N, C-alpha and C positions, 0 to 999 in steps of 0.2 A: 159937612160934605156928604152927599148921598153915595150910595153903594155903586151906582153906575159911574160916577165921576172917579171914585176911588179905584175902581177896576180899570178904567181907561188909563189912569196915571200909572198904575202898576204894570200894565202891559207895555206902555211906552218906555218905562224905566227898564223893563226886562229886555226889550229890543235894543235899547241904547247900550246896556251892559254887554249883551251878546255881540253886537257889532264892534264895540270898543275892544272886546277880547281878541278879535281878529288882528287888531293893530298892535296892542300892547297889553299883555295879561295883567301887569301891575296896575296900569291905569284902570282897567276893568274892576279890579278888586277895590281900589280906592273909590271909584264911582259908586259901586254897590254899597260900600260901608257908609258913605256920605248920604246916599239916598235913603237907606234904612234908618239912619240916625235922624234925618230930617223928618221922615214920616212918623217916627216914634215921638219926636218932640211935638210935632203938629197934633198927633192924636192925644197926647197926654197933657198938653198945655191947657190950663183952665180958661174957658171962654166966659167973658163978662155977661 
């Protein structure tokens, strides 16, 4: 994944977390943790 795509995904995730925080703070925390974990797994997963 190139840096431009990665940046766009990060910005979209940040907006999603911010808007979900307006509705329910606990949901926002869960979304942020899941998104960070998914990105970490994606970055660290060995590619064939």
